[in-house]
C-alpha positions as CSV (number, residue, x, y, z in Angstrom):
1,M,-7.3,-9.3,4.0
2,L,-5.4,-7.3,6.6
3,R,-4.6,-8.8,10.2
4,T,-4.2,-5.6,11.5
5,P,-5.7,-2.3,10.2
6,S,-2.4,-0.2,9.8
7,L,0.3,0.4,7.5
8,K,2.5,-2.3,8.8
9,G,-0.3,-4.6,8.4
10,L,-0.8,-3.5,4.8
11,M,2.7,-3.9,4.1
12,E,2.8,-7.5,5.6
13,A,-0.2,-8.3,3.6
14,I,1.5,-7.5,0.4
15,S,4.4,-9.0,1.0
16,D,2.7,-12.3,1.6
17,K,0.7,-12.2,-1.4
18,Y,3.4,-10.6,-3.9
19,D,6.4,-12.1,-2.8
20,V,7.9,-9.0,-2.3
21,P,10.1,-8.7,0.8
22,H,8.8,-6.8,3.6
23,D,12.1,-4.9,4.6
24,K,12.7,-4.0,1.0
25,I,9.1,-2.1,0.8
26,G,9.9,2.0,1.2
27,K,7.3,3.9,0.6
28,V,3.4,3.6,0.1
29,F,1.3,5.9,-1.6
30,K,-2.5,6.4,-2.2
31,K,-3.5,7.9,-5.2
32,C,-7.2,9.3,-5.3
33,K,-9.3,9.6,-8.2
34,K,-8.3,13.2,-8.6
35,G,-4.8,12.1,-9.3
36,I,-3.5,13.6,-5.7
37,L,-0.5,11.4,-4.6
38,V,-0.5,10.7,-0.6
39,N,2.3,8.9,1.5
40,M,0.0,6.3,3.6
41,D,0.2,6.3,7.0
42,D,-1.7,4.3,9.9
43,N,-4.8,6.7,9.9
44,I,-5.3,6.4,6.2
45,V,-5.3,2.6,6.1
46,K,-7.6,2.6,9.1
47,H,-10.2,4.5,7.4
48,Y,-10.8,2.3,4.5
49,S,-13.2,-1.0,4.5
50,N,-13.0,-4.2,2.3
51,E,-15.3,-2.7,0.1
52,D,-12.5,-0.2,-1.4
53,T,-10.9,-1.6,-4.4
54,F,-7.2,-0.5,-5.5
55,Q,-5.1,-1.1,-8.4
56,L,-1.6,-1.8,-6.9
57,Q,1.4,-0.8,-8.6
58,I,4.9,-2.1,-7.6
59,E,7.8,-0.3,-8.6
60,E,11.7,-0.9,-8.1
61,A,13.3,2.5,-6.5
62,G,16.7,1.7,-6.1
63,P,17.5,-1.1,-3.3
64,S,13.4,-0.8,-2.2
65,Y,10.0,-0.8,-3.7
66,K,7.6,2.1,-4.1
67,L,3.8,0.8,-3.6
68,T,1.2,2.7,-5.1
69,L,-2.5,2.1,-4.6
70,T,-4.8,4.0,-7.0
71,E,-8.4,3.8,-6.5
72,I,-10.7,2.5,-8.6
């Protein structure tokens, strides 16, 4: 669960749960059911509730990680 409903809070929660270094997380994307890929920001994170379900994909992109949350 997010401590704060923001992109930073999401990145901290993912970092804690999956042992991904917080300072190495680069971009965070959301892929909707229609396949559209969107760069996430605080406003997008605030509009989701605890019941929303995502599949998380973590990819190495050079020195950082790219996170993609896909709606299920």
